[in-house]
C-alpha positions in Angstrom: -5.6 33.3 -8.4 -6.8 32.2 -11.8 -8.5 29.1 -13.0 -7.6 27.8 -16.5 -9.6 25.1 -18.3 -7.4 22.3 -19.5 -7.9 22.5 -23.3 -4.5 22.7 -25.0 -1.0 21.2 -24.9 0.3 23.7 -22.3 -2.5 23.3 -19.8 -2.4 19.5 -20.2 1.3 19.5 -19.5 0.7 21.7 -16.4 -2.0 19.3 -15.2 0.3 16.3 -15.5 3.4 18.0 -14.1 1.9 19.8 -11.1 2.0 16.9 -8.7 5.8 16.8 -8.9 6.0 20.2 -7.2 3.5 19.1 -4.5 5.3 15.9 -3.7 9.0 17.0 -4.0 9.4 16.3 -0.2 7.4 13.1 -0.1 9.8 10.1 -0.8 7.0 7.6 -0.9 5.1 9.4 -3.8 5.3 7.5 -7.1 4.3 9.5 -10.2 1.6 7.8 -12.2 2.1 7.2 -15.9 1.0 10.3 -17.8 -0.6 8.1 -20.4 -2.8 6.5 -17.7 -4.0 9.9 -16.5 -4.7 11.1 -20.0 -6.6 8.0 -20.9 -9.3 9.0 -18.4 -9.9 12.2 -20.3 -9.7 10.8 -23.8 -13.1 10.0 -25.3 -11.5 7.5 -27.6 -10.1 5.5 -24.7 -12.7 6.0 -21.9 -16.1 4.5 -22.7 -17.7 6.5 -20.0 -17.8 9.5 -22.4 -20.6 7.6 -24.2 -22.9 8.4 -21.3 -21.1 11.2 -19.6 -18.8 14.2 -19.8 -15.8 15.6 -18.0 -13.7 18.7 -17.7 -10.7 19.8 -15.7 -8.8 22.9 -14.6 -5.4 24.1 -13.3 -5.0 26.9 -10.9 -2.3 29.6 -11.1 -1.2 32.1 -8.4 -0.6 35.8 -9.2 3.0 35.0 -10.1 1.8 32.6 -12.8 2.9 29.5 -10.9 0.6 26.4 -11.0 -0.6 25.6 -7.5 -3.6 23.3 -8.0 -5.6 21.1 -10.4 -8.9 19.3 -10.4 -11.4 17.5 -12.6 -15.2 17.1 -12.6 -17.3 14.6 -14.4 -20.8 13.2 -14.8 -21.2 9.5 -15.3 -24.6 8.8 -16.8 -24.6 5.2 -15.6 -24.0 6.0 -12.0 -25.4 9.5 -11.4 -28.7 8.2 -10.2 -27.3 5.4 -7.9 -28.3 7.2 -4.7 -30.9 9.6 -3.3 -29.2 12.5 -5.0 -28.3 13.0 -8.6 -24.5 12.9 -8.1 -21.5 13.8 -10.1 -17.8 13.3 -9.3 -14.7 15.3 -8.8 -11.1 13.9 -8.6 -7.5 14.2 -9.7 -7.3 17.0 -7.0 -3.9 18.3 -6.2 -3.2 21.6 -4.3 -0.8 23.5 -2.2 -1.7 23.7 1.5 -4.1 26.7 1.2 -7.8 26.4 1.9 -8.7 29.4 -0.3 -6.9 27.8 -3.3 -8.6 24.5 -2.6 -12.0 26.2 -2.3 -11.6 27.7 -5.7 -11.0 24.3 -7.2 -13.9 22.7 -5.3 -16.2 25.6 -6.3 -15.3 25.1 -9.9 -16.4 21.5 -9.7 -19.6 22.3 -7.8 -20.7 25.1 -10.1 -20.0 23.0 -13.3 -21.7 20.0 -11.9 -24.7 22.0 -10.7 -25.1 23.4 -14.3 -25.2 19.7 -15.4 -28.2 19.1 -13.1 -26.2 17.5 -10.2 -27.3 17.8 -6.6 -24.1 16.5 -5.0 -20.6 15.5 -5.8 -18.5 12.6 -4.6 -14.7 12.8 -4.4 -12.0 12.3 -5.0 -13.1 9.7 -7.4 -12.5 8.6 -11.0 -14.4 9.0 -14.2 -14.5 5.2 -14.5 -14.3 2.1 -12.4 -13.6 2.0 -8.7 -10.4 0.0 -9.0 -8.4 3.1 -9.9 -7.9 6.7 -8.6 -10.6 6.4 -6.0 -10.6 8.0 -2.6 -8.4 10.3 -0.5 -5.5 8.7 1.4 -5.8 9.6 5.1 -3.8 6.8 6.8 -0.9 4.6 5.8 1.3 7.0 3.8 3.4 4.3 2.3 4.2 3.8 -1.4 0.9 3.8 -3.4 -0.2 0.8 -5.3 -0.5 1.0 -9.1 -3.7 3.0 -10.1 -4.0 4.7 -6.7 -2.9 8.1 -5.7 -0.7 9.1 -2.8 -1.9 12.2 -0.9 -0.3 14.5 1.7 -2.0 14.4 5.1 -3.2 18.0 4.8 -5.6 17.2 2.0 -8.0 15.8 4.5 -8.4 19.2 6.2 -8.9 20.9 2.8 -11.7 18.5 1.9 -13.4 18.7 5.3 -12.8 22.4 5.6 -14.9 22.9 2.5 -17.7 20.8 3.9 -17.2 17.4 2.4 -18.6 14.6 4.6 -17.3 11.0 4.9 -19.5 8.9 2.5 -17.5 5.8 3.0 -14.1 4.6 4.1 -11.9 2.3 2.0 -9.5 -0.1 3.6 -6.5 -1.6 1.9 -5.5 -4.8 3.6 -2.0 -6.2 3.9 -0.7 -9.7 4.6 2.5 -11.6 4.5 2.6 -14.7 2.3 4.7 -16.9 4.5 3.1 -17.1 7.9 1.3 -20.4 8.7 -2.4 -20.2 8.1 -4.7 -20.6 11.1 -6.1 -24.0 12.0 -9.6 -22.8 11.2 -8.7 -21.9 7.7 -6.8 -25.2 7.1 -9.7 -27.2 8.6 -12.3 -25.5 6.4 -10.2 -26.0 3.4 -9.7 -29.7 4.2 -13.4 -30.2 4.2 -13.7 -29.0 0.6 -10.7 -31.0 -0.4 -12.7 -34.0 0.7 -16.0 -32.8 -0.9 -16.6 -34.1 -4.4 -16.9 -31.5 -7.1 -14.4 -28.8 -5.8 -11.2 -28.0 -7.6 -8.6 -25.3 -7.7 -6.8 -24.0 -10.8 -5.1 -21.3 -12.8 -6.8 -20.5 -16.1 -4.2 -20.2 -18.8 -3.1 -16.8 -19.9 -3.0 -18.3 -23.4 -6.8 -18.9 -23.3 -8.1 -15.5 -22.4 -11.6 -16.3 -23.6 -12.0 -19.0 -20.9 -10.4 -16.7 -18.3 -12.8 -13.9 -19.2 -15.8 -16.2 -19.0 -14.7 -17.7 -15.7 -14.1 -14.2 -14.3 -17.5 -13.1 -15.6 -19.3 -16.1 -14.0 -18.1 -15.0 -10.6 -18.0 -11.2 -10.9 -21.6 -10.7 -12.0 -22.9 -12.8 -9.1 -20.5 -11.6 -6.4 -20.1 -7.9 -7.2 -22.6 -6.6 -9.8 -25.7 -5.1 -8.3 -23.9 -3.4 -5.5 -24.7 0.3 -5.5 -22.6 2.0 -8.2 -21.3 -1.3 -9.7 -22.7 -2.3 -13.0 -23.0 -5.8 -14.4 -20.0 -6.6 -16.7 -20.3 -7.8 -20.2 -18.2 -10.6 -21.7 -16.6 -8.1 -24.1 -15.5 -5.9 -21.2 -14.2 -8.9 -19.3 -12.2 -10.0 -22.3 -10.8 -6.5 -22.8 -9.7 -6.4 -19.2 -7.9 -9.8 -19.4 -6.2 -8.6 -22.6 -5.0 -5.5 -20.8 -3.7 -7.6 -17.9 -2.0 -10.2 -20.1 1.4 -8.4 -20.5 2.0 -8.5 -16.7 -0.2 -11.5 -15.9 1.5 -14.4 -13.9 -0.6 -17.6 -14.0 0.5 -18.5 -10.5 -1.3 -15.4 -9.3 -4.6 -16.0 -11.1 -6.4 -18.4 -8.8 -9.9 -19.9 -9.2 -12.1 -22.3 -7.4 -14.5 -24.5 -9.4 -17.5 -26.6 -8.4 -18.4 -29.3 -10.9 -16.4 -27.4 -13.5 -18.1 -24.0 -13.0 -16.1 -21.0 -11.5 -17.4 -20.1 -8.1 -14.6 -18.0 -6.6 -11.4 -16.2 -7.6 -8.5 -14.4 -6.1 -6.7 -12.4 -8.9 -3.3 -10.9 -8.1 -0.8 -9.1 -10.3 2.8 -8.1 -9.7 2.7 -4.7 -7.9 3.6 -2.6 -11.0 4.5 0.6 -9.1 7.6 -1.2 -7.9 8.7 -1.0 -11.6 6.9 2.2 -12.7 8.5 4.2 -9.9 11.7 4.2 -12.0 10.0 5.8 -15.0 8.9 9.3 -13.7 5.5 9.1 -15.3 6.8 8.6 -18.8 6.3 5.7 -21.2 8.2 6.7 -24.3 10.8 4.5 -26.0 13.5 5.1 -23.4 11.0 4.6 -20.6 9.9 1.3 -22.2 13.5 0.1 -22.2 13.8 1.1 -18.6 10.6 -0.8 -17.9 11.9 -4.0 -19.4 15.1 -3.7 -17.5 13.5 -3.0 -14.1 10.9 -5.7 -14.7 13.7 -8.2 -15.4 15.4 -7.1 -12.2 12.2 -7.3 -10.2 11.4 -10.8 -11.5 14.8 -12.0 -10.1 13.9 -11.0 -6.6 12.5 -13.4 -4.0 10.8 -10.6 -1.9 8.3 -9.4 -4.4 5.1 -7.5 -3.5 1.9 -8.5 -5.3 -1.4 -6.6 -5.5 -4.7 -8.4 -4.9 -6.8 -6.9 -7.7 -10.1 -8.6 -6.8 -11.4 -11.4 -4.5 -14.9 -12.7 -5.1 -17.1 -15.7 -4.3 -20.5 -16.5 -5.7 -23.0 -15.7 -2.9 -24.4 -19.3 -2.5 -20.8 -20.5 -1.9 -19.8 -17.8 0.6 -20.6 -19.8 3.7 -19.1 -23.1 2.5 -15.5 -22.4 3.2 -14.6 -21.5 -0.4 -12.6 -18.5 0.9 -10.4 -20.7 3.1 -10.0 -23.2 0.2 -9.0 -20.5 -2.1 -6.4 -18.9 0.1 -5.0 -22.2 1.2 -4.4 -23.4 -2.3 -3.2 -19.9 -3.4 -0.4 -19.8 -0.9 1.9 -22.3 -2.5 1.9 -20.7 -6.0 2.3 -17.2 -4.6 5.3 -18.3 -2.6 6.8 -20.1 -5.6 6.5 -16.8 -7.5 8.7 -15.2 -4.9 6.1 -12.9 -3.3 6.5 -12.0 0.3 3.7 -9.6 0.8 0.2 -8.8 -0.6 -1.7 -5.6 -0.6 -5.3 -6.0 -1.6 -7.5 -3.8 -3.5 -9.6 -1.7 -1.2 -12.7 -2.9 0.7 -15.4 -0.4 1.6 -16.6 -0.1 5.2 -20.0 -0.6 3.7 -19.1 -4.3 3.0 -18.7 -5.9 6.5 -18.9 -9.4 5.1 -15.9 -8.9 2.8 -14.1 -7.2 5.6 -14.7 -10.2 7.8 -13.5 -12.6 5.1 -10.3 -10.5 4.6 -9.6 -10.4 8.3 -10.2 -14.1 8.4 -7.3 -14.6 5.9 -5.0 -12.9 8.4 -4.8 -9.6 6.6 -4.8 -6.3 8.5 -5.7 -2.8 7.5 -2.7 -1.0 6.1 -4.1 2.1 4.4 -7.3 4.0 4.7 -8.8 6.2 1.9 -12.0 8.2 2.2 -14.7 8.9 -0.5 -16.4 12.1 0.5 -19.7 13.6 -0.5 -20.7 17.2 -0.7 -24.5 18.0 -1.0 -25.0 21.3 -2.7 -28.1 22.2 -0.7 -27.0 22.4 2.9 -30.6 22.0 4.2 -30.9 18.5 2.7 -30.0 15.5 4.8 -26.8 13.6 4.5 -26.6 9.8 4.7 -23.7 7.5 4.4 -23.3 4.9 1.8 -25.7 2.0 2.5 -24.3 -1.1 4.2 -24.4 -4.3 2.1 -26.4 -6.9 4.0 
């Protein structure tokens, strides 16, 4: 077997096309858009190259067939977030062969060690945690946009190499129509009768306000957790601009107290329900297909939506804002025609958010795992710290 660095058009094509051979017998696999994968490895599009570096390989067998791929990266902003200086590996795909997988894992380990790393986490992304993060080990249904589908045997390949479970990631699922529990309704009613609280949908035509409202909640609710950086207004605005083409105001839900955002539940149409018709492409023909299938999807009254992020400012987390938010979100979501929601993953290190999610009536639907491999086997392994 031969490892080839991805550094030209032919190896790039091999890197992008390889999964099609791995998943030819997996009907639930949806090919990601090639442009989204390539954006991760483009210094002009991925700002993490300002403080980091990345490389990738494809693996050939002796007949010259491509049988595996992988990437490795160092993120300067997060490498020191734990007790070990840690790099990342991801975008792993491989035939069911431990020797082939070990070659790919060794390539990552050796390259990262040369960069001064003491451990590697994977499979993760050279970027934010909302995309391409974790190995699917349970719930082999169609993947949500920005998440990989994996065959079941990948778990053995990772664990056979010596990766250990760093944390588990749970994707929750809920129907939009069932009646909310009396407890949720009662807690929401209290806030309805409490002066100062309001619910609303920031306009998609005023992205500046939307970005500021988002930032006010995000940096208090999420920033500061291990591996999650505080967000700037510029980055929040860029995110909102990127979301605008597919944004539906009915799915952008905020709670305000005395005019200040204190909670949000941001959902988007589940784009893979449209992108699955494009076979990874986004050229002119694919864009026309996208417009057609988006039009067809918008006509349906059984849509699936994706809960991108749910957050509440800490001092409001015990005041029933979660119940108030979900109660007032239900009507707009149903008006849009959604019948089910899959939420962005919640780590097992975040028991409070898991409790909130279960309280909304959601159940675990998929499980991903983020693994860690410590290069020196004599050093102790500890799992990701629990958020108190």
